[in-house]
py3Dmol code that shows the C-alpha trace and the ligand (Angstrom):
import py3Dmol

protein = """\
ATOM      1  CA  SER A   1     -55.024-134.977 -22.861  1.00  0.00           C
ATOM      2  CA  ASP A   2     -57.512-136.948 -24.998  1.00  0.00           C
ATOM      3  CA  ILE A   3     -54.764-139.214 -26.296  1.00  0.00           C
ATOM      4  CA  LYS A   4     -53.581-139.771 -22.725  1.00  0.00           C
ATOM      5  CA  ASN A   5     -57.090-140.622 -21.566  1.00  0.00           C
ATOM      6  CA  ASP A   6     -57.636-143.049 -24.462  1.00  0.00           C
ATOM      7  CA  PHE A   7     -54.323-144.656 -23.721  1.00  0.00           C
ATOM      8  CA  ILE A   8     -55.193-145.067 -20.050  1.00  0.00           C
ATOM      9  CA  ASN A   9     -58.608-146.474 -20.905  1.00  0.00           C
ATOM     10  CA  ASN A  10     -57.227-148.994 -23.377  1.00  0.00           C
ATOM     11  CA  MET A  11     -54.401-150.016 -21.121  1.00  0.00           C
ATOM     12  CA  THR A  12     -56.758-150.416 -18.227  1.00  0.00           C
ATOM     13  CA  HIS A  13     -59.044-152.616 -20.271  1.00  0.00           C
ATOM     14  CA  GLU A  14     -56.110-154.704 -21.400  1.00  0.00           C
ATOM     15  CA  PHE A  15     -55.238-155.206 -17.722  1.00  0.00           C
ATOM     16  CA  LYS A  16     -58.741-155.810 -16.427  1.00  0.00           C
ATOM     17  CA  THR A  17     -59.475-158.816 -18.632  1.00  0.00           C
ATOM     18  CA  PRO A  18     -56.406-160.812 -17.641  1.00  0.00           C
ATOM     19  CA  ILE A  19     -56.921-159.884 -13.989  1.00  0.00           C
ATOM     20  CA  SER A  20     -60.446-161.298 -13.959  1.00  0.00           C
ATOM     21  CA  THR A  21     -59.241-164.412 -15.795  1.00  0.00           C
ATOM     22  CA  ILE A  22     -56.544-164.917 -13.148  1.00  0.00           C
ATOM     23  CA  ALA A  23     -59.145-164.437 -10.398  1.00  0.00           C
ATOM     24  CA  LEU A  24     -61.425-167.082 -11.927  1.00  0.00           C
ATOM     25  CA  ALA A  25     -58.617-169.523 -12.585  1.00  0.00           C
ATOM     26  CA  THR A  26     -57.323-169.135  -9.027  1.00  0.00           C
ATOM     27  CA  GLU A  27     -60.759-169.796  -7.611  1.00  0.00           C
ATOM     28  CA  MET A  28     -61.058-172.960  -9.672  1.00  0.00           C
ATOM     29  CA  ALA A  29     -57.583-174.064  -8.648  1.00  0.00           C
ATOM     30  CA  GLU A  30     -58.525-173.477  -4.992  1.00  0.00           C
ATOM     31  CA  GLU A  31     -61.635-175.631  -5.323  1.00  0.00           C
ATOM     32  CA  ASN A  32     -59.579-178.320  -6.968  1.00  0.00           C
ATOM     33  CA  ALA A  33     -56.912-178.102  -4.305  1.00  0.00           C
ATOM     34  CA  LEU A  34     -59.559-178.560  -1.611  1.00  0.00           C
ATOM     35  CA  LYS A  35     -61.130-181.575  -3.335  1.00  0.00           C
ATOM     36  CA  SER A  36     -57.868-183.324  -4.030  1.00  0.00           C
ATOM     37  CA  GLY A  37     -56.457-182.568  -0.568  1.00  0.00           C
ATOM     38  CA  SER A  38     -53.414-180.651  -1.857  1.00  0.00           C
ATOM     39  CA  SER A  39     -50.729-179.528   0.532  1.00  0.00           C
ATOM     40  CA  ALA A  40     -51.108-176.485   2.767  1.00  0.00           C
ATOM     41  CA  ARG A  41     -48.269-174.878   0.864  1.00  0.00           C
ATOM     42  CA  ILE A  42     -50.194-174.975  -2.438  1.00  0.00           C
ATOM     43  CA  SER A  43     -53.210-173.399  -0.716  1.00  0.00           C
ATOM     44  CA  ARG A  44     -50.994-170.696   0.716  1.00  0.00           C
ATOM     45  CA  TYR A  45     -49.517-169.914  -2.720  1.00  0.00           C
ATOM     46  CA  LEU A  46     -52.995-169.753  -4.222  1.00  0.00           C
ATOM     47  CA  GLY A  47     -54.050-167.401  -1.438  1.00  0.00           C
ATOM     48  CA  ILE A  48     -51.121-165.114  -2.243  1.00  0.00           C
ATOM     49  CA  ILE A  49     -51.970-165.096  -5.962  1.00  0.00           C
ATOM     50  CA  LYS A  50     -55.564-164.237  -5.103  1.00  0.00           C
ATOM     51  CA  ASP A  51     -54.665-161.394  -2.712  1.00  0.00           C
ATOM     52  CA  GLU A  52     -52.046-159.833  -4.956  1.00  0.00           C
ATOM     53  CA  ASN A  53     -54.328-160.111  -7.980  1.00  0.00           C
ATOM     54  CA  LYS A  54     -57.027-158.343  -6.010  1.00  0.00           C
ATOM     55  CA  ARG A  55     -54.577-155.573  -5.152  1.00  0.00           C
ATOM     56  CA  LEU A  56     -53.602-155.229  -8.800  1.00  0.00           C
ATOM     57  CA  GLY A  57     -57.279-155.077  -9.720  1.00  0.00           C
ATOM     58  CA  THR A  58     -57.931-152.267  -7.229  1.00  0.00           C
ATOM     59  CA  GLN A  59     -55.023-150.214  -8.594  1.00  0.00           C
ATOM     60  CA  VAL A  60     -56.158-150.653 -12.185  1.00  0.00           C
ATOM     61  CA  GLU A  61     -59.713-149.739 -11.210  1.00  0.00           C
ATOM     62  CA  LYS A  62     -58.449-146.539  -9.571  1.00  0.00           C
ATOM     63  CA  VAL A  63     -56.508-145.476 -12.680  1.00  0.00           C
ATOM     64  CA  LEU A  64     -59.541-146.167 -14.851  1.00  0.00           C
ATOM     65  CA  GLN A  65     -61.841-144.238 -12.502  1.00  0.00           C
ATOM     66  CA  MET A  66     -59.439-141.274 -12.557  1.00  0.00           C
ATOM     67  CA  ALA A  67     -59.410-141.188 -16.355  1.00  0.00           C
ATOM     68  CA  LEU A  68     -63.198-141.360 -16.367  1.00  0.00           C
ATOM     69  CA  LEU A  69     -63.422-138.627 -13.720  1.00  0.00           C
ATOM     70  CA  ASP A  70     -61.236-136.371 -15.856  1.00  0.00           C
ATOM     71  CA  LYS A  71     -63.724-136.874 -18.669  1.00  0.00           C
ATOM     72  CA  GLY A  72     -66.670-136.334 -16.328  1.00  0.00           C
ATOM     73  CA  GLU A  73     -67.912-139.857 -16.996  1.00  0.00           C
ATOM     74  CA  VAL A  74     -67.916-141.495 -13.582  1.00  0.00           C
ATOM     75  CA  LYS A  75     -71.308-142.628 -12.376  1.00  0.00           C
ATOM     76  CA  LEU A  76     -71.277-142.567  -8.606  1.00  0.00           C
ATOM     77  CA  GLN A  77     -73.510-144.920  -6.688  1.00  0.00           C
ATOM     78  CA  GLN A  78     -75.753-143.288  -4.088  1.00  0.00           C
ATOM     79  CA  ILE A  79     -75.954-145.651  -1.144  1.00  0.00           C
ATOM     80  CA  HIS A  80     -76.473-144.985   2.579  1.00  0.00           C
ATOM     81  CA  THR A  81     -73.106-145.830   4.085  1.00  0.00           C
ATOM     82  CA  ASP A  82     -71.890-145.742   7.671  1.00  0.00           C
ATOM     83  CA  ILE A  83     -68.466-144.097   7.478  1.00  0.00           C
ATOM     84  CA  HIS A  84     -67.494-145.350  10.948  1.00  0.00           C
ATOM     85  CA  ALA A  85     -67.928-148.899   9.668  1.00  0.00           C
ATOM     86  CA  VAL A  86     -65.811-148.040   6.610  1.00  0.00           C
ATOM     87  CA  ILE A  87     -63.028-146.679   8.849  1.00  0.00           C
ATOM     88  CA  GLU A  88     -63.079-149.846  10.979  1.00  0.00           C
ATOM     89  CA  LYS A  89     -62.957-152.019   7.859  1.00  0.00           C
ATOM     90  CA  VAL A  90     -59.999-150.134   6.388  1.00  0.00           C
ATOM     91  CA  LEU A  91     -58.145-150.354   9.716  1.00  0.00           C
ATOM     92  CA  GLY A  92     -58.867-154.079   9.870  1.00  0.00           C
ATOM     93  CA  SER A  93     -57.286-154.585   6.454  1.00  0.00           C
ATOM     94  CA  HIS A  94     -54.120-152.801   7.635  1.00  0.00           C
ATOM     95  CA  HIS A  95     -53.637-154.569  10.952  1.00  0.00           C
ATOM     96  CA  VAL A  96     -50.509-156.416   9.808  1.00  0.00           C
ATOM     97  CA  GLN A  97     -48.789-153.206   8.624  1.00  0.00           C
ATOM     98  CA  ILE A  98     -49.839-151.409  11.811  1.00  0.00           C
ATOM     99  CA  GLU A  99     -48.389-154.219  13.931  1.00  0.00           C
ATOM    100  CA  GLN A 100     -45.167-154.196  11.906  1.00  0.00           C
ATOM    101  CA  LYS A 101     -44.658-150.537  12.830  1.00  0.00           C
ATOM    102  CA  SER A 102     -45.617-151.165  16.488  1.00  0.00           C
ATOM    103  CA  GLY A 103     -48.403-148.759  15.679  1.00  0.00           C
ATOM    104  CA  GLU A 104     -50.719-147.119  18.128  1.00  0.00           C
ATOM    105  CA  VAL A 105     -54.147-146.243  16.813  1.00  0.00           C
ATOM    106  CA  ALA A 106     -56.452-143.853  18.638  1.00  0.00           C
ATOM    107  CA  LEU A 107     -60.052-143.590  17.507  1.00  0.00           C
ATOM    108  CA  ALA A 108     -62.230-140.627  18.374  1.00  0.00           C
ATOM    109  CA  LEU A 109     -65.270-141.353  16.247  1.00  0.00           C
ATOM    110  CA  SER A 110     -67.451-138.673  17.818  1.00  0.00           C
ATOM    111  CA  ALA A 111     -69.833-137.910  14.950  1.00  0.00           C
ATOM    112  CA  GLU A 112     -73.388-138.675  16.029  1.00  0.00           C
ATOM    113  CA  ASN A 113     -74.511-139.076  12.466  1.00  0.00           C
ATOM    114  CA  SER A 114     -71.945-141.052  10.515  1.00  0.00           C
ATOM    115  CA  VAL A 115     -74.222-142.210   7.704  1.00  0.00           C
ATOM    116  CA  LEU A 116     -73.733-140.587   4.295  1.00  0.00           C
ATOM    117  CA  VAL A 117     -75.251-141.104   0.906  1.00  0.00           C
ATOM    118  CA  CYS A 118     -72.190-141.889  -1.171  1.00  0.00           C
ATOM    119  CA  ASP A 119     -70.442-144.394  -3.381  1.00  0.00           C
ATOM    120  CA  PRO A 120     -69.168-146.893  -0.800  1.00  0.00           C
ATOM    121  CA  MET A 121     -66.421-148.366  -2.980  1.00  0.00           C
ATOM    122  CA  HIS A 122     -64.861-144.999  -3.748  1.00  0.00           C
ATOM    123  CA  ILE A 123     -65.175-143.674  -0.206  1.00  0.00           C
ATOM    124  CA  TYR A 124     -63.563-146.889   1.030  1.00  0.00           C
ATOM    125  CA  ASN A 125     -60.696-146.297  -1.433  1.00  0.00           C
ATOM    126  CA  VAL A 126     -60.342-142.666  -0.308  1.00  0.00           C
ATOM    127  CA  ILE A 127     -60.081-143.565   3.390  1.00  0.00           C
ATOM    128  CA  ASN A 128     -57.877-146.504   2.500  1.00  0.00           C
ATOM    129  CA  ASN A 129     -55.434-144.236   0.595  1.00  0.00           C
ATOM    130  CA  LEU A 130     -55.214-141.761   3.478  1.00  0.00           C
ATOM    131  CA  ILE A 131     -54.665-144.422   6.138  1.00  0.00           C
ATOM    132  CA  ASP A 132     -52.211-146.235   3.870  1.00  0.00           C
ATOM    133  CA  ASN A 133     -50.215-142.999   3.443  1.00  0.00           C
ATOM    134  CA  ALA A 134     -50.233-142.268   7.177  1.00  0.00           C
ATOM    135  CA  ILE A 135     -48.676-145.701   7.713  1.00  0.00           C
ATOM    136  CA  LYS A 136     -46.256-145.508   4.756  1.00  0.00           C
ATOM    137  CA  TYR A 137     -44.932-142.068   5.667  1.00  0.00           C
ATOM    138  CA  SER A 138     -44.459-142.769   9.376  1.00  0.00           C
ATOM    139  CA  PRO A 139     -40.949-144.237   9.215  1.00  0.00           C
ATOM    140  CA  ASP A 140     -40.520-144.890  12.917  1.00  0.00           C
ATOM    141  CA  LYS A 141     -43.239-145.678  15.363  1.00  0.00           C
ATOM    142  CA  LEU A 142     -46.688-145.160  13.909  1.00  0.00           C
ATOM    143  CA  MET A 143     -49.041-142.955  15.935  1.00  0.00           C
ATOM    144  CA  LEU A 144     -52.320-142.766  14.082  1.00  0.00           C
ATOM    145  CA  THR A 145     -55.392-140.877  15.233  1.00  0.00           C
ATOM    146  CA  ILE A 146     -58.703-140.889  13.415  1.00  0.00           C
ATOM    147  CA  ARG A 147     -61.390-138.408  14.386  1.00  0.00           C
ATOM    148  CA  THR A 148     -64.883-137.781  13.107  1.00  0.00           C
ATOM    149  CA  GLU A 149     -67.350-135.034  13.909  1.00  0.00           C
ATOM    150  CA  ASN A 150     -70.480-133.564  12.418  1.00  0.00           C
ATOM    151  CA  GLN A 151     -69.815-130.125  10.999  1.00  0.00           C
ATOM    152  CA  GLN A 152     -71.897-127.831   8.790  1.00  0.00           C
ATOM    153  CA  ASN A 153     -74.439-130.428   7.652  1.00  0.00           C
ATOM    154  CA  GLY A 154     -71.688-132.834   6.934  1.00  0.00           C
ATOM    155  CA  LEU A 155     -69.165-135.254   8.292  1.00  0.00           C
ATOM    156  CA  LEU A 156     -65.551-134.309   8.933  1.00  0.00           C
ATOM    157  CA  VAL A 157     -63.038-137.155   9.020  1.00  0.00           C
ATOM    158  CA  SER A 158     -59.495-136.327  10.160  1.00  0.00           C
ATOM    159  CA  ILE A 159     -56.582-138.706   9.804  1.00  0.00           C
ATOM    160  CA  VAL A 160     -53.641-137.616  11.926  1.00  0.00           C
ATOM    161  CA  ASP A 161     -50.117-139.019  11.817  1.00  0.00           C
ATOM    162  CA  GLN A 162     -46.818-138.114  13.424  1.00  0.00           C
ATOM    163  CA  GLY A 163     -44.766-139.122  10.413  1.00  0.00           C
ATOM    164  CA  LEU A 164     -42.496-137.287   7.975  1.00  0.00           C
ATOM    165  CA  GLY A 165     -44.729-134.252   7.514  1.00  0.00           C
ATOM    166  CA  MET A 166     -44.151-131.824   4.640  1.00  0.00           C
ATOM    167  CA  ASN A 167     -43.396-128.174   3.958  1.00  0.00           C
ATOM    168  CA  LYS A 168     -45.835-125.606   2.559  1.00  0.00           C
ATOM    169  CA  GLU A 169     -44.769-125.957  -1.075  1.00  0.00           C
ATOM    170  CA  GLN A 170     -45.080-129.722  -0.914  1.00  0.00           C
ATOM    171  CA  GLN A 171     -48.525-129.434   0.691  1.00  0.00           C
ATOM    172  CA  HIS A 172     -49.640-127.448  -2.334  1.00  0.00           C
ATOM    173  CA  ARG A 173     -48.441-130.056  -4.791  1.00  0.00           C
ATOM    174  CA  ILE A 174     -49.304-133.429  -3.252  1.00  0.00           C
ATOM    175  CA  PHE A 175     -52.760-133.568  -4.861  1.00  0.00           C
ATOM    176  CA  GLU A 176     -51.257-133.322  -8.370  1.00  0.00           C
ATOM    177  CA  ASN A 177     -51.092-136.438 -10.553  1.00  0.00           C
ATOM    178  CA  PHE A 178     -47.772-138.283 -10.202  1.00  0.00           C
ATOM    179  CA  TYR A 179     -46.332-135.804  -7.671  1.00  0.00           C
ATOM    180  CA  ARG A 180     -44.204-137.437  -4.980  1.00  0.00           C
ATOM    181  CA  ILE A 181     -42.101-135.611  -2.403  1.00  0.00           C
ATOM    182  CA  PRO A 182     -38.480-136.581  -3.187  1.00  0.00           C
ATOM    183  CA  THR A 183     -37.774-137.587   0.432  1.00  0.00           C
ATOM    184  CA  GLY A 184     -40.786-139.886   0.042  1.00  0.00           C
ATOM    185  CA  ASN A 185     -38.540-142.071  -2.104  1.00  0.00           C
ATOM    186  CA  LEU A 186     -37.331-143.918   0.972  1.00  0.00           C
ATOM    187  CA  HIS A 187     -36.222-147.400   0.131  1.00  0.00           C
ATOM    188  CA  ASP A 188     -39.416-149.049   1.306  1.00  0.00           C
ATOM    189  CA  VAL A 189     -41.917-146.393   0.290  1.00  0.00           C
ATOM    190  CA  LYS A 190     -43.274-147.159  -3.148  1.00  0.00           C
ATOM    191  CA  GLY A 191     -46.060-145.397  -4.945  1.00  0.00           C
ATOM    192  CA  PHE A 192     -47.194-143.734  -8.139  1.00  0.00           C
ATOM    193  CA  GLY A 193     -48.187-140.354  -6.760  1.00  0.00           C
ATOM    194  CA  LEU A 194     -51.773-141.003  -7.780  1.00  0.00           C
ATOM    195  CA  GLY A 195     -53.391-141.771  -4.422  1.00  0.00           C
ATOM    196  CA  LEU A 196     -54.080-138.215  -3.294  1.00  0.00           C
ATOM    197  CA  SER A 197     -55.075-137.064  -6.751  1.00  0.00           C
ATOM    198  CA  TYR A 198     -57.713-139.825  -6.699  1.00  0.00           C
ATOM    199  CA  VAL A 199     -58.776-138.755  -3.196  1.00  0.00           C
ATOM    200  CA  GLN A 200     -59.249-135.140  -4.282  1.00  0.00           C
ATOM    201  CA  LYS A 201     -61.128-136.003  -7.462  1.00  0.00           C
ATOM    202  CA  MET A 202     -63.456-138.431  -5.665  1.00  0.00           C
ATOM    203  CA  ILE A 203     -64.168-136.103  -2.754  1.00  0.00           C
ATOM    204  CA  GLU A 204     -64.938-133.268  -5.156  1.00  0.00           C
ATOM    205  CA  ALA A 205     -67.189-135.575  -7.187  1.00  0.00           C
ATOM    206  CA  HIS A 206     -69.078-136.136  -3.884  1.00  0.00           C
ATOM    207  CA  ARG A 207     -69.257-132.339  -3.419  1.00  0.00           C
ATOM    208  CA  GLY A 208     -66.931-132.477  -0.452  1.00  0.00           C
ATOM    209  CA  ASN A 209     -63.541-131.008   0.424  1.00  0.00           C
ATOM    210  CA  VAL A 210     -60.140-132.388   1.258  1.00  0.00           C
ATOM    211  CA  TRP A 211     -57.226-130.458   2.734  1.00  0.00           C
ATOM    212  CA  VAL A 212     -54.033-131.035   4.629  1.00  0.00           C
ATOM    213  CA  GLU A 213     -52.299-129.447   7.603  1.00  0.00           C
ATOM    214  CA  SER A 214     -48.729-130.512   8.048  1.00  0.00           C
ATOM    215  CA  GLU A 215     -45.353-129.622   9.462  1.00  0.00           C
ATOM    216  CA  LEU A 216     -42.079-131.087   8.278  1.00  0.00           C
ATOM    217  CA  GLY A 217     -40.740-133.576  10.789  1.00  0.00           C
ATOM    218  CA  VAL A 218     -43.807-133.290  13.005  1.00  0.00           C
ATOM    219  CA  GLY A 219     -46.641-134.958  11.107  1.00  0.00           C
ATOM    220  CA  SER A 220     -49.668-134.464   8.915  1.00  0.00           C
ATOM    221  CA  THR A 221     -53.421-134.263   9.272  1.00  0.00           C
ATOM    222  CA  PHE A 222     -55.644-134.947   6.293  1.00  0.00           C
ATOM    223  CA  HIS A 223     -59.216-133.728   6.603  1.00  0.00           C
ATOM    224  CA  ILE A 224     -62.094-134.795   4.413  1.00  0.00           C
ATOM    225  CA  TRP A 225     -65.478-133.175   4.713  1.00  0.00           C
ATOM    226  CA  LEU A 226     -68.498-134.746   3.028  1.00  0.00           C
ATOM    227  CA  PRO A 227     -72.028-133.374   2.929  1.00  0.00           C
ATOM    228  CA  ILE A 228     -74.866-135.295   4.568  1.00  0.00           C
ATOM    229  CA  LEU A 229     -77.559-135.097   1.914  1.00  0.00           C
ATOM    230  CA  ASP A 230     -81.221-135.410   2.814  1.00  0.00           C
ATOM    231  CA  SER A 231     -82.836-138.211   0.928  1.00  0.00           C
TER     232      SER A 231
END
"""
ligand_1 = """\
27
ADP
P -47.891 -142.106 -3.349
O -48.062 -142.372 -1.892
O -48.286 -143.251 -4.211
O -46.564 -141.531 -3.684
P -49.940 -140.040 -3.062
O -50.627 -139.251 -4.139
O -50.790 -140.821 -2.138
O -48.916 -140.961 -3.818
O -49.057 -139.025 -2.226
C -48.223 -138.073 -2.893
C -47.017 -137.737 -2.030
O -47.426 -136.995 -0.883
C -46.305 -138.948 -1.466
O -45.348 -139.454 -2.387
C -45.651 -138.414 -0.212
O -44.419 -137.826 -0.550
C -46.617 -137.321 0.240
N -47.514 -137.784 1.337
C -48.755 -138.296 1.216
N -49.293 -138.581 2.420
C -48.359 -138.241 3.330
C -48.313 -138.280 4.770
N -49.331 -138.768 5.501
N -47.163 -137.835 5.371
C -46.136 -137.345 4.635
N -46.131 -137.283 3.295
C -47.216 -137.723 2.640
"""
view = py3Dmol.view(width=600, height=400)
view.addModel(protein, "pdb")
view.setStyle({"model": 0}, {"cartoon": {"style": "trace"}})
view.addModel(ligand_1, "xyz")
view.setStyle({"model": 1}, {"stick": {}})
view.zoomTo()
view.show()
């Protein structure tokens, strides 16, 4: 386990440096393109490089954070964060995918107090992973519902889909590292099987809970509960 963690840490570092160099170089190229009046096509290509590099950076950051979490070395930020705003932001970043699946999104953000003290980047990633999965594993029409309510001095967020669903045994295993349900290997559904493991580790690091209710062929609901700490 130590060797694995060292390997992940080193690999991650070896990825992070080139990713930030690419980000800087792309920014400079964009400035240059603007000044010299380059074609719209060049700007579009640069935009793609920037977006994809950002995506790569987020993935690498998640792997690094997981390795650090395993070693108990993650330092969480403690910032007042409005979870409703986080949900809206994540949805905004998925609007193209939602449109592609002729998705319908229903929001029932009923929690009166939606402000938590948490690490905003990680909680964004958690909600992002769950919404991303709901979209990925809804092969036909996407019907996504997101609910919030205050419960037991905390905030409950529920992300409901009517996608593939899963059986009991699968529900028990999906939070394991690298576990993917074999039928999840649909042609267009790619992943590493790390998303939910990250979600569970991060929610537990925030002293919360995550659990799933699901039925094969009917759909899944992922619940996360996070404490509202007085501060
Ligand atoms: P990934 O999506 O990268 O494979 P995750 O850890 O996020 O990894 O999920 C693990 C597995 O759990 C997925 O491969 C998929 O089979 C299953 N899964 C996750 N979310 C859903 C969902 N909303 N509906 C059906 N299956 C899901």
